[in-house]
KOLMI-302795 format. One line per 8 residues: their letters; for each residue x negated, y, z of C-alpha. Coordinates in pm, 1 decimal. Layout:
BEGIN
A	X/Y/Z  ...
END
This chain:
BEGIN
MRSQLPRS	-8689.0/1217.5/-3977.6  -8616.7/1562.2/-3821.1  -8561.7/1541.7/-3448.2  -8243.7/1699.5/-3314.0  -8219.5/1899.7/-2995.2  -7939.3/1806.6/-2761.6  -7631.1/2026.4/-2809.9  -7648.7/2175.0/-2457.9
FRILYLLP	-8015.4/2259.1/-2506.1  -7945.7/2423.1/-2842.7  -7682.4/2646.2/-2679.6  -7923.4/2748.4/-2401.6  -8198.3/2802.3/-2657.4  -7985.3/3031.6/-2871.6  -7837.9/3226.9/-2580.5  -8145.1/3454.6/-2525.8
VLLVCCLF	-8149.1/3530.9/-2896.7  -7784.6/3634.4/-2881.5  -7852.5/3844.6/-2575.1  -8139.6/4020.8/-2750.7  -7917.5/4089.1/-3051.1  -7644.6/4229.6/-2829.5  -7888.8/4446.4/-2636.5  -8037.9/4576.8/-2960.6
TNSTAAQG	-7692.3/4659.3/-3094.5  -7595.2/4847.5/-2777.2  -7925.1/5036.4/-2776.4  -7872.8/5147.5/-3135.3  -7517.7/5261.0/-3060.8  -7637.1/5459.6/-2763.0  -7850.1/5669.3/-2995.4  -7530.9/5783.2/-3167.1
KTPFTVSS	-7471.1/5956.3/-3496.7  -7400.4/6296.0/-3342.7  -7728.4/6463.4/-3242.3  -7714.4/6786.7/-3045.5  -7945.0/7062.8/-2924.1  -7960.7/7260.2/-2597.9  -8023.7/7635.5/-2599.2  -8196.1/7661.1/-2260.9
TCVNDTSF	-8358.6/7429.5/-2009.0  -8397.1/7695.0/-1738.9  -8256.3/7641.0/-1393.1  -7959.8/7870.5/-1314.4  -7935.4/7969.5/-1682.3  -7646.3/7889.4/-1916.9  -7734.6/7592.3/-2138.5  -7528.3/7591.0/-2460.2
FQITTPAG	-7486.9/7250.9/-2627.9  -7472.7/7266.4/-3008.3  -7376.2/6966.8/-3223.9  -7611.8/6950.8/-3521.6  -7354.8/6810.1/-3768.7  -7000.5/6874.2/-3638.4  -6826.3/6791.4/-3968.1  -6544.2/6537.6/-3937.5
IDSVKWFF	-6524.0/6544.2/-3556.2  -6169.4/6526.0/-3419.8  -6249.1/6571.4/-3049.8  -6538.6/6540.2/-2805.9  -6615.5/6472.6/-2440.8  -6940.8/6588.6/-2279.8  -7093.0/6447.7/-1960.6  -7379.1/6659.8/-1825.3
GDPLSADK	-7519.5/6411.6/-1571.9  -7484.5/6667.3/-1291.9  -7245.7/6519.5/-1032.2  -7314.0/6804.1/-786.9  -7126.4/7036.7/-1023.0  -6800.6/6844.5/-953.0  -6532.9/6911.2/-1215.8  -6777.8/7119.4/-1422.4
DSSKTIRA	-6980.0/6807.0/-1501.6  -6781.7/6745.4/-1820.5  -6623.8/6939.7/-2105.7  -6395.7/6879.4/-2403.7  -6501.1/7178.9/-2614.2  -6706.1/7134.3/-2932.1  -6961.4/7397.8/-2826.0  -6992.6/7329.6/-2455.3
FHIYHNIG	-7204.6/7497.1/-2190.5  -7329.4/7407.0/-1844.5  -7538.4/7566.6/-1569.9  -7787.6/7343.7/-1388.1  -7862.4/7476.6/-1041.2  -8143.2/7230.8/-964.6  -8457.3/7136.6/-1153.3  -8499.2/6777.0/-1271.7
TYTDTLVA	-8423.7/6543.1/-1559.5  -8055.4/6498.3/-1650.0  -7892.0/6247.8/-1882.1  -7644.7/6420.2/-2115.2  -7384.5/6208.7/-2292.5  -7173.6/6315.9/-2589.9  -6876.8/6108.0/-2702.3  -6748.5/6230.3/-3040.1
WRRGIPDT	-6436.7/6090.3/-3206.2  -6400.2/6076.0/-3583.6  -6064.6/5947.0/-3700.8  -6012.2/5792.4/-3360.1  -6346.5/5607.9/-3356.2  -6579.7/5711.5/-3070.6  -6952.4/5763.3/-3117.5  -7181.8/5799.3/-2815.4
TIQQITIV	-7507.8/5994.9/-2814.0  -7729.7/6002.3/-2504.6  -8008.8/6252.9/-2456.5  -8221.0/6353.9/-2159.5  -8313.5/6713.5/-2084.4  -8550.8/6838.1/-1819.7  -8446.5/7150.8/-1631.4  -8742.7/7359.6/-1518.2
TPVFFDLG	-8818.7/7676.8/-1328.5  -8881.7/7959.9/-1578.9  -9229.9/8110.1/-1602.5  -9217.3/8491.0/-1610.0  -9527.2/8690.4/-1705.6  -9639.3/9017.2/-1863.9  -9718.1/8961.4/-2231.6  -9876.4/9306.6/-2268.5
PQDVTLCE	-9773.2/9663.8/-2357.8  -9421.2/9686.7/-2493.8  -9531.3/9872.4/-2810.9  -9866.3/9819.9/-2982.2  -9985.9/10001.2/-3296.0  -10267.6/9851.6/-3503.8  -10450.2/9976.4/-3809.4  -10369.4/9816.5/-4143.7
GATMTLNA	-10562.1/9487.9/-4173.3  -10641.3/9459.5/-3800.6  -10537.1/9163.4/-3582.3  -10506.4/9083.7/-3212.8  -10420.0/8780.7/-2998.3  -10132.9/8752.3/-2750.5  -10178.4/8493.7/-2474.1  -9925.1/8311.3/-2260.5
PVIPGAKY	-10029.6/8145.3/-1932.0  -10206.5/7814.4/-1994.1  -9999.4/7546.6/-1813.4  -10105.7/7180.7/-1847.3  -9843.1/6979.4/-2035.9  -9624.8/7286.4/-2107.9  -9442.5/7328.1/-2440.0  -9464.2/7670.0/-2606.6
LWQDSSTG	-9239.2/7816.1/-2875.2  -9308.5/8157.7/-3029.9  -9068.0/8358.7/-3244.9  -9226.1/8216.7/-3564.4  -9190.1/7854.6/-3437.2  -9563.2/7817.9/-3362.6  -9633.6/7605.5/-3055.4  -9970.7/7715.0/-2916.8
SSILVDTS	-10032.1/7896.4/-2589.7  -10148.4/8200.6/-2791.3  -10055.6/8362.5/-3121.3  -10250.8/8569.1/-3375.4  -10082.9/8904.7/-3441.3  -10118.2/9009.1/-3806.1  -9777.2/9149.9/-3910.5  -9529.7/9406.3/-3781.0
KTYKVSIN	-9263.4/9231.9/-3572.6  -9145.7/9159.3/-3219.3  -9348.2/8882.9/-3052.9  -9198.8/8667.0/-2776.7  -9245.7/8316.2/-2639.1  -9056.0/8042.0/-2454.9  -9228.3/7801.0/-2215.8  -9063.6/7461.5/-2163.9
GCPNPDSV	-8747.8/7593.9/-2328.0  -8724.4/7901.0/-2102.1  -8761.4/8236.0/-2280.4  -8989.3/8491.4/-2118.9  -8798.6/8822.5/-2089.2  -9107.8/9022.6/-2188.7  -9187.5/9089.2/-2556.0  -9430.0/9301.1/-2758.2
NVFYTPIP	-9334.5/9518.0/-3054.9  -9625.7/9544.6/-3300.1  -9646.1/9822.2/-3558.8  -9904.8/9881.1/-3830.9  -10038.2/10215.6/-3952.8  -10141.9/10230.7/-4321.4  -10499.1/10356.1/-4368.3  -10443.0/10711.1/-4495.2
KIDLGKDL	-10620.9/10867.7/-4791.1  -10692.2/11232.9/-4723.3  -10798.9/11447.9/-5019.1  -10781.4/11826.0/-4987.0  -10905.8/11859.2/-5343.7  -11202.7/12028.1/-5503.7  -11345.0/12365.1/-5398.5  -11151.1/12657.1/-5547.9
ILCTGEHI	-11210.6/13017.3/-5651.3  -10877.8/13200.3/-5631.6  -10781.1/13549.1/-5729.2  -10732.5/13802.9/-5451.9  -10381.6/13792.6/-5308.4  -10321.0/13425.4/-5387.1  -10229.6/13179.8/-5114.8  -10234.2/12802.0/-5110.9
ALDATAQN	-10115.5/12529.3/-4871.8  -10358.7/12248.6/-4797.1  -10177.2/11919.1/-4728.0  -10323.2/11633.2/-4520.4  -9988.7/11461.8/-4448.7  -10012.9/11088.5/-4375.7  -9800.4/10832.5/-4192.1  -9821.3/10800.0/-3813.0
CTYKWNTG	-10102.8/11054.6/-3770.0  -10196.1/11361.6/-3568.1  -10407.9/11648.8/-3703.4  -10665.9/11906.5/-3601.2  -10792.1/12177.3/-3836.9  -11099.2/12388.7/-3772.3  -10857.0/12682.0/-3753.3  -10698.5/12529.3/-3440.8
NTEPTQEV	-10386.9/12431.5/-3635.7  -10240.0/12088.8/-3547.0  -9982.2/12067.5/-3826.1  -10032.2/11842.2/-4132.3  -10049.5/12148.0/-4364.5  -10265.6/12458.6/-4351.1  -10182.2/12790.2/-4520.8  -10491.7/12956.1/-4673.9
TTSGTYHV	-10512.4/13328.7/-4751.3  -10876.6/13406.9/-4669.8  -11209.7/13276.2/-4794.6  -11378.4/12998.4/-4599.5  -11439.1/12631.1/-4552.6  -11136.2/12443.7/-4414.8  -11192.4/12116.0/-4231.9  -10931.4/11871.4/-4102.7
DVFPKGCA	-10960.9/11568.8/-3874.8  -10680.0/11316.4/-3915.6  -10614.1/11066.4/-3634.0  -10403.6/10770.3/-3756.1  -10255.4/10582.6/-3461.2  -10451.6/10260.1/-3418.8  -10709.5/10352.0/-3683.8  -11042.0/10533.9/-3691.3
PISDDITI	-11029.1/10912.6/-3752.6  -11062.0/11043.9/-4110.2  -11176.8/11391.4/-4213.4  -11207.5/11608.2/-4522.3  -11291.7/11969.9/-4606.0  -11263.3/12220.4/-4887.5  -11416.1/12562.4/-4956.6  -11185.9/12830.9/-5094.6
TFTGTPYP	-11315.5/13167.1/-5213.8  -11098.7/13471.0/-5298.3  -11236.9/13716.4/-5557.2  -11138.3/13936.2/-5850.1  -10823.1/14141.1/-5876.3  -10468.8/14020.2/-5800.8  -10287.6/13863.4/-6096.3  -9909.6/13804.4/-6082.6
FSLGADTL	-9817.4/13445.9/-6172.5  -9495.2/13241.9/-6142.7  -9367.7/12913.6/-6286.6  -9010.1/13030.1/-6232.2  -8729.9/12915.9/-6003.6  -8670.6/12562.5/-5877.7  -8467.5/12368.3/-6132.7  -8199.0/12097.3/-6135.7
LCPGESIR	-8186.0/11859.6/-6432.5  -7887.2/11648.9/-6530.9  -7926.3/11289.0/-6657.5  -8100.1/11275.8/-6994.5  -8227.9/11631.9/-6973.0  -8585.0/11759.2/-6969.3  -8741.1/12101.2/-6919.3  -9043.0/12267.1/-7082.9
IAPNIPEA	-9251.2/12484.6/-6852.7  -9461.6/12730.8/-7058.1  -9572.8/13043.3/-6867.8  -9686.7/13332.6/-7092.3  -10038.1/13419.2/-6967.1  -10256.2/13573.5/-7242.6  -10556.0/13597.2/-7006.4  -10552.7/13225.8/-6924.1
TKWEWSTG	-10885.8/13054.7/-6999.4  -10814.3/12714.8/-6835.5  -10502.7/12515.5/-6737.8  -10467.8/12238.8/-6480.6  -10127.0/12085.9/-6394.3  -10026.5/11843.8/-6119.8  -9927.9/11601.9/-6398.4  -10292.0/11590.1/-6515.2
ATTPAVTI	-10220.0/11797.1/-6827.1  -10463.6/12072.8/-6932.8  -10237.0/12239.4/-7192.5  -10054.0/12576.6/-7158.0  -9716.9/12398.4/-7139.4  -9573.3/12073.6/-6996.6  -9240.8/11890.9/-7038.8  -9080.2/11741.5/-6726.4
NNTTNLWA	-8795.6/11485.1/-6709.6  -8823.7/11359.7/-6351.6  -8817.6/11483.3/-5991.6  -9147.6/11643.5/-5892.7  -9323.4/11923.5/-5708.5  -9491.7/12079.5/-6012.7  -9794.0/12304.1/-5963.7  -10024.1/12477.9/-6205.9
LVEINHIC	-10375.5/12611.2/-6143.7  -10460.5/12869.6/-6412.4  -10802.8/13026.9/-6456.2  -10790.1/13399.2/-6550.0  -11063.1/13538.3/-6773.9  -11317.2/13284.5/-6637.1  -11321.0/13477.9/-6307.3  -11066.6/13332.7/-6065.3
SVVDTIFI	-10758.0/13113.9/-6061.6  -10392.1/13163.6/-5970.9  -10158.5/12890.6/-5850.6  -9783.7/12837.2/-5815.3  -9549.2/12546.9/-5736.1  -9185.2/12478.1/-5821.4  -8955.3/12188.5/-5730.3  -8780.8/12016.5/-6020.4
NYNRLKKL	-8495.1/11799.2/-5896.6  -8370.2/11537.1/-6138.3  -8002.1/11476.8/-6058.5  -7943.1/11103.5/-6041.1  -7569.8/11145.3/-6090.4  -7531.7/10905.1/-6377.9  -7188.7/10812.9/-6501.1  -6990.1/10716.5/-6194.0
NLGNDTTI	-6889.3/10352.2/-6171.6  -6639.7/10251.2/-5902.4  -6638.6/9896.6/-6037.9  -6387.3/9688.4/-6227.9  -6022.4/9670.9/-6127.0  -6006.4/9425.1/-5839.8  -5792.0/9229.1/-5594.9  -5884.7/9213.2/-5226.9
CKGNFLVL	-5741.5/9011.7/-4942.4  -5475.4/9161.1/-4717.8  -5626.9/9290.0/-4395.0  -5959.5/9372.2/-4560.8  -6066.0/9707.4/-4701.3  -6272.1/9826.4/-4994.8  -6532.3/10105.9/-4982.5  -6556.9/10315.6/-5298.6
TADFGNGT	-6869.7/10529.5/-5322.0  -6962.5/10821.6/-5543.7  -7252.4/10933.2/-5323.8  -7529.7/11050.8/-5554.5  -7647.3/11355.6/-5359.3  -7533.4/11689.9/-5224.2  -7237.6/11802.4/-5429.4  -6858.7/11821.7/-5438.3
YLWQDGSD	-6617.6/11529.7/-5468.9  -6245.5/11522.5/-5532.8  -6036.0/11203.2/-5499.3  -5681.9/11138.2/-5615.3  -5534.0/11239.2/-5277.4  -5741.5/11557.4/-5243.0  -6004.6/11416.8/-5004.1  -6354.3/11551.1/-5060.6
QATYYVTQ	-6587.1/11288.5/-4908.5  -6851.9/11102.5/-5105.5  -6701.0/10765.7/-4999.5  -6339.3/10651.1/-4988.5  -6187.2/10364.8/-4785.8  -5914.6/10172.3/-4967.1  -5666.7/10020.0/-4719.8  -5367.6/9963.8/-4948.3
PGYYYVHA	-5307.1/9877.4/-5313.7  -5303.3/10158.5/-5566.8  -5483.2/10356.9/-5836.8  -5792.0/10551.6/-5725.7  -6010.3/10803.4/-5909.2  -6284.0/11054.5/-5825.5  -6439.5/11359.4/-5988.3  -6795.6/11439.5/-5875.5
KIGRCESF	-6993.2/11755.9/-5942.5  -7354.1/11815.9/-5840.4  -7485.5/12152.1/-5957.2  -7383.8/12172.7/-6320.0  -7368.6/11791.5/-6357.9  -7026.0/11621.2/-6356.7  -6888.5/11266.3/-6376.7  -6568.1/11077.7/-6293.3
DSISVSYE	-6427.6/10722.4/-6276.7  -6116.4/10530.2/-6166.9  -6018.8/10185.1/-6037.9  -5698.6/9989.0/-5973.0  -5683.5/9786.3/-5650.0  -5425.3/9515.4/-5570.0  -5385.9/9302.6/-5255.6  -5328.3/8934.7/-5183.9
DTLRVNLG	-5254.6/8757.1/-4854.1  -5551.8/8603.9/-4676.3  -5531.8/8229.6/-4607.7  -5523.5/8113.9/-4245.7  -5348.1/7777.7/-4268.2  -5269.1/7612.3/-3932.9  -5090.4/7281.5/-3867.7  -5102.9/7317.3/-3490.6
PDTLLCRN	-5256.2/7082.2/-3230.8  -5262.9/6702.6/-3242.6  -4920.2/6567.0/-3149.2  -4781.9/6266.6/-2958.4  -4430.7/6166.2/-3068.1  -4173.5/5918.2/-2949.7  -4124.1/5615.1/-3169.3  -3885.3/5674.0/-3462.1
EVYQLRAT	-3904.9/6051.9/-3410.6  -3923.8/6260.1/-3731.0  -4165.7/6554.1/-3726.3  -4193.3/6841.2/-3974.1  -4539.3/6983.5/-4046.8  -4534.6/7341.8/-4171.7  -4846.6/7508.8/-4316.9  -4815.8/7839.6/-4132.9
GAGGGIYK	-5036.4/8129.7/-4238.2  -5088.9/8008.2/-4593.9  -4878.5/8281.3/-4755.7  -4790.8/8210.6/-5118.4  -5091.9/7992.2/-5185.1  -5115.0/7656.6/-5359.5  -5091.5/7350.9/-5129.4  -5216.5/6995.0/-5146.3
WQDSTSTP	-5160.6/6738.7/-4868.5  -5363.2/6423.9/-4808.1  -5136.4/6229.8/-5047.0  -5149.3/6511.3/-5312.0  -4802.4/6637.2/-5218.5  -4783.1/7009.4/-5304.4  -4503.1/7146.3/-5082.4  -4548.5/7385.1/-4784.6
MYTVTQPG	-4368.7/7138.3/-4551.6  -4439.8/6771.0/-4490.1  -4219.2/6514.3/-4312.2  -4403.9/6283.0/-4070.0  -4246.7/5943.8/-3991.6  -4550.1/5735.3/-3896.4  -4878.5/5784.0/-3711.7  -5193.8/5896.4/-3888.0
LYAIVAYN	-5421.0/6183.7/-3990.1  -5242.4/6452.4/-4189.4  -5441.3/6720.5/-4373.2  -5366.4/7011.6/-4603.7  -5575.2/7231.5/-4832.7  -5438.0/7571.1/-4940.5  -5602.9/7824.5/-5167.2  -5550.4/8148.4/-5355.1
SCGKTADS	-5780.0/8422.7/-5485.2  -5886.0/8501.7/-5127.5  -6043.1/8159.3/-5095.3  -5964.2/7812.9/-4965.7  -5863.6/7693.7/-4620.3  -5795.8/7351.8/-4471.0  -5658.6/7204.0/-4150.8  -5569.8/6860.0/-4020.3
IVVRYHDC	-5370.2/6709.3/-3737.4  -5353.6/6364.1/-3577.6  -5002.8/6235.6/-3507.4  -4959.3/5943.2/-3267.5  -4645.1/5751.5/-3171.0  -4560.3/5565.8/-2850.7  -4261.2/5417.1/-2673.1  -4119.7/5704.8/-2473.2
ACQLFFPT	-3963.8/5616.2/-2140.8  -3830.9/5968.8/-2131.1  -3739.5/6209.9/-2407.7  -3655.7/6579.4/-2398.4  -3407.8/6715.3/-2648.6  -3389.0/7081.3/-2749.9  -3120.0/7265.7/-2945.7  -3216.6/7427.5/-3275.5
AFTPNGDG	-3020.1/7747.4/-3202.7  -2851.5/7927.8/-2912.4  -2624.0/8230.3/-2864.2  -2713.7/8426.7/-2547.3  -2401.9/8648.1/-2571.8  -2266.8/8576.8/-2223.3  -1962.0/8378.2/-2333.4  -2061.0/8085.7/-2110.0
RNDYFRPV	-2145.1/7855.1/-2397.4  -2494.0/7785.8/-2523.5  -2629.4/8095.1/-2343.7  -2962.7/7935.7/-2242.2  -3239.8/7757.7/-2426.1  -3369.4/7466.8/-2215.8  -3428.1/7092.6/-2252.3  -3175.1/6816.1/-2205.3
YRCPIYDY	-3314.8/6503.7/-2036.8  -3209.1/6219.6/-1805.3  -3535.6/6098.7/-1657.3  -3799.4/6226.4/-1413.9  -4085.0/6437.4/-1556.5  -4366.6/6646.2/-1407.3  -4643.4/6888.5/-1513.1  -4384.4/7059.1/-1732.3
TISIYNRW	-4466.5/7382.1/-1920.7  -4288.8/7558.6/-2205.0  -4400.5/7864.5/-2401.5  -4194.4/8050.0/-2663.4  -4359.3/8273.9/-2924.4  -4226.5/8528.8/-3170.7  -4336.0/8545.5/-3533.5  -4635.9/8764.2/-3442.2
GERVFYTT	-4769.7/8500.7/-3203.8  -4672.8/8694.2/-2889.6  -4548.2/8482.4/-2599.0  -4198.2/8599.0/-2501.2  -4111.6/8330.4/-2242.0  -4294.7/8087.7/-2013.7  -4191.4/7859.5/-1726.1  -4299.6/7543.0/-1548.1
DPQVGWTG	-3945.6/7453.8/-1435.1  -3740.6/7252.3/-1688.0  -3422.0/7378.9/-1519.7  -3506.9/7740.2/-1602.2  -3394.1/7837.6/-1950.0  -3468.1/8134.6/-2172.2  -3186.0/8391.3/-2171.5  -3297.5/8546.6/-2499.2
RVNGKMAD	-3434.4/8855.5/-2323.7  -3784.8/9002.9/-2337.0  -3883.7/9261.6/-2075.1  -3519.0/9299.1/-1983.3  -3404.2/9368.2/-2339.4  -3227.3/9134.1/-2579.3  -3476.1/8984.1/-2826.3  -3436.0/9025.9/-3200.4
VATYVWVV	-3223.3/8781.0/-3396.5  -3494.7/8559.9/-3541.5  -3657.6/8217.8/-3535.2  -3901.0/8150.6/-3248.1  -4157.4/7873.6/-3193.5  -4156.7/7668.5/-2873.1  -4437.4/7450.0/-2736.4  -4371.4/7198.9/-2455.3
DYKEVDTR	-4605.2/6978.3/-2253.1  -4501.4/6733.0/-1982.3  -4576.3/6393.1/-1833.3  -4344.1/6102.1/-1768.7  -4323.3/5981.9/-1409.9  -4309.5/5613.7/-1506.4  -4576.2/5602.2/-1775.8  -4781.5/5910.8/-1673.5
IPVHKSGT	-4845.9/5965.7/-2044.1  -4887.0/6333.0/-2148.8  -4639.3/6443.7/-2414.2  -4684.8/6745.5/-2640.5  -4396.2/6877.4/-2850.3  -4329.8/7184.9/-3058.2  -4043.1/7312.9/-3268.0  -3835.9/7618.5/-3355.2
ITLIN	-3527.7/7780.3/-3205.1  -3308.6/8038.8/-3376.2  -3158.9/8317.1/-3163.0  -2807.9/8408.4/-3285.8  -2584.1/8686.3/-3153.4
END
């Protein structure tokens, strides 16, 4: 037979288990479902707090655990910031509400004194394939974070980039820019025997280098008109020096030789270069050809080295520019969003351009709907194209701030900024206005060809001890009737503010005195006959509950 514990003992026995369960539940809740990160843990620096997954959050309240900062120890903004003026460990608390349900996340951050140090020269150039190591101060227990997310106290430099490091969350202001120089290949060519009167340019050009020829010349190229051996030393920045030399001998009699003038080719064209030289005994082209003629269909500096009667050689170079002006294509006819602009480009090189309005630039900025075309001409190559551009309003739907209403009050939600888009409310209603008669979360999605936008608002109701009533229209014509726009109420209120905005969102009236009404004037002049939006905030003396209201007023002459 199973023995039974007395009832009182069973209750005492189970109580610790219940307490453990409760403590475990509270501990889990304290972890929260709204993690966040902090941009800086440096004393006297601005620490920005970023919620990792802000989706679905209605409102937040931050507590920074820094009571010495007084009223700055908390914030209600989604992306909050705080400045800690003392080092130490602080407990940060985030309370995030989703559909009225709070979620609490607690996280500790340690504020430290930043470590500043010299990381090395600001700019460093290395040779291709070389490496180096950058070192931060070795601090026991410190946490390091380099620009590539590595976490050691040093980093191996092997690519061109800017290197920087943070220690214990504090970025060091010093950084090092690393550049790499490609290992150049210098080839002045084979020794040459040229005919008297010829001249040739030796080219040792390479990236990020300086030069020194045995002639004393420090340019990358060397003009040669006399016999001799020409030597060049090339000094790539960060790399070992490279050198080369060539011997050029001038002999024989002068022989006139020319490949002709520089040439421009249009798309699809080619050119045959075939100099008439009966005395030629050997041909060598820059293309690698050894025939008396070559055909070219691309951009190139074309040279030919021609041996004359087995005695000496002549040389000439021409530039063949292949015009890349293919058939212009401004794109398909398109629709862009109002307020944006479209850039049309016909820029294919140095040439002339003519647009539909007579402008002659290579690019054209479209700022209004219409029909656009361009005619481009580069040398003897021509092309043209056209495009039709239409506009559509950009979506910026806005339901306004969360609202607290008096019980039984009817409230109209209007999807402002949605233009002529398609609407869908939370209950699939598809009208631009929605009538609110009960508390809840109200949301709308609007979309057109410019995209999709959404907004939501929380509406709450309460028993109002005091209500303010506003007219829907007034006539500030000085006849003594309905000349002012102001609230009607019969109860004490405080912390009253009212703002009135025109259709462009400009505030035209503001006061903190409910007895002061708007006269319909702006800067001393009568405002336009139109509908204006008013926003009122106040608190009731009896309940001390903040009340937020908004509506429209029509000014009539």
